[in-house]
C-alpha positions in Angstrom: 58.7 108.2 9.0 62.3 108.2 10.3 63.5 106.4 13.4 63.4 109.5 15.6 59.7 110.1 14.6 58.8 106.4 15.3 60.5 106.6 18.7 58.7 109.8 19.6 55.3 108.3 18.5 55.9 105.1 20.5 56.8 107.2 23.6 53.7 109.4 23.1 51.4 106.3 22.8 53.1 104.7 25.8 52.6 107.8 27.9 49.0 108.1 26.8 48.3 104.5 27.8 50.0 105.0 31.2 48.1 108.1 31.9 44.7 106.5 31.1 45.3 103.5 33.3 43.2 103.4 36.5 45.4 104.3 39.4 45.8 101.7 42.1 43.8 102.0 45.3 45.7 103.1 48.3 44.7 100.4 50.8 45.7 102.5 53.8 43.5 105.4 52.8 40.7 103.0 51.9 40.9 101.5 55.4 41.0 104.9 57.1 38.0 106.1 55.1 36.0 103.0 56.0 36.9 103.5 59.7 35.6 107.1 59.5 32.4 105.8 57.9 31.9 103.2 60.6 32.7 105.7 63.4 30.1 108.1 62.0 27.5 105.4 61.6 27.9 104.3 65.2 27.9 107.9 66.5 24.7 108.6 64.6 23.1 105.3 65.8 23.9 105.6 69.5 24.2 109.4 69.9 27.6 108.8 71.5 31.2 109.7 70.4 32.8 107.1 68.3 36.0 108.1 66.5 38.6 106.5 64.3 41.7 105.7 66.3 44.4 108.0 64.9 47.0 105.2 65.1 44.6 102.2 64.6 46.3 100.0 67.1 49.8 101.2 66.1 50.8 101.7 69.8 48.9 99.0 71.7 47.1 97.0 69.0 48.0 93.6 67.5 51.4 92.5 68.6 52.2 95.5 70.7 50.6 93.8 73.7 53.7 94.1 75.8 53.4 97.9 76.0 50.0 97.9 77.7 51.2 97.8 81.3 52.3 101.4 81.3 48.9 102.8 80.0 45.7 103.6 82.0 42.4 102.1 81.0 41.3 105.4 79.5 44.5 105.5 77.4 43.9 101.9 76.2 40.4 102.9 75.1 42.0 105.4 72.8 44.9 103.4 71.6 43.6 99.9 71.0 41.5 98.8 68.0 40.4 100.8 65.0 37.5 102.7 66.6 37.6 104.6 69.9 34.4 103.6 71.7 32.6 105.1 74.7 33.5 103.3 77.9 29.9 102.0 78.2 30.0 100.3 74.8 30.5 96.6 75.3 32.5 95.9 72.1 36.0 96.6 70.8 35.6 97.4 67.0 38.1 96.3 64.4 37.4 97.3 60.8 38.6 95.6 57.6 37.9 96.9 54.1 38.9 94.2 51.7 38.5 93.5 48.0 36.9 90.1 48.4 37.1 86.9 50.5 36.4 83.7 48.7 33.7 81.5 50.2 36.0 78.5 50.0 38.5 80.3 52.3 36.1 79.7 55.2 37.2 76.0 55.0 40.9 76.9 55.3 42.9 77.6 58.4 45.0 80.0 56.3 42.0 82.2 55.6 42.6 86.0 55.9 39.4 86.0 58.0 41.2 84.0 60.7 43.9 86.7 60.8 41.2 89.4 61.1 39.4 87.6 63.9 42.7 86.9 65.8 43.6 90.6 65.7 40.1 91.6 66.7 40.0 89.2 69.7 43.5 90.2 70.8 42.5 93.9 71.0 39.2 93.1 72.7 41.0 91.2 75.5 43.2 94.2 76.2 40.1 96.3 76.6 38.1 93.7 78.5 35.4 94.0 75.9 33.7 91.6 73.4 35.2 91.6 69.9 33.3 93.1 66.9 34.8 92.7 63.5 33.3 94.8 60.8 34.1 93.8 57.2 33.4 95.7 54.0 34.0 93.8 50.8 33.9 95.8 47.5 30.4 96.3 46.2 28.8 94.2 48.9 26.8 95.1 52.1 28.9 95.5 55.2 29.2 92.5 57.4 29.8 92.2 61.1 31.1 89.3 63.2 30.4 89.1 67.0 30.6 86.2 69.5 27.7 83.8 69.1 24.6 85.0 70.9 21.2 83.2 70.9 19.2 86.4 70.7 20.8 87.4 67.4 20.3 84.0 65.8 16.6 84.1 66.5 16.1 87.5 64.9 18.4 87.6 61.9 19.9 85.5 59.3 23.4 84.6 60.5 26.3 82.4 59.5 28.2 80.7 62.3 32.0 80.7 62.0 34.4 79.5 64.7 32.3 80.8 67.6 31.1 83.9 65.9 27.9 85.0 64.2 28.3 86.8 60.9 25.4 89.0 59.8 24.7 92.3 58.0 25.8 95.3 60.0 22.5 97.1 59.3 20.6 94.2 60.9 22.8 94.2 64.0 22.3 97.9 64.5 18.5 97.4 64.8 19.1 95.7 68.1 18.1 97.7 71.2 20.7 99.8 73.0 20.9 97.4 75.9 22.5 94.9 73.6 25.5 97.2 73.1 25.7 99.4 76.2 26.4 98.5 79.8 
């Protein structure tokens, strides 16, 4: 085999390996898909319109707080947080789809979970609602974090973390409508 044939063979093998590698996951698309799933789940559960926010906080979410003065309450409902909720829904919903969170990160102030909670609380304050953080970790049941409430602790297994109860989303959604709606 001459050098040209060897080079061609190496290039062919390299291309074959590259084409069979699993493509990386587009985290933005993964997040949007998860938000759509949650919006549908809440719409089905409450028989009310819940929709993924087209900008997911891009205009008024997170650090864009300074822009809020020029928007009406109705506009804020549509532009803050990940899910547009009905006015009568007591919570602002922030969704996070993440590969994994280490259990040991709960003991660190640098945990990504703290960043998630800060964003969720910031958006909830803008809407004058309670924060609800919904977390999907790969190949695990979906979790939800809400401010500590005694009624939840008596009914379901919860983990307390910095003033929040963490529990399975499916457990929380078994609560009566009065728990969620004003």
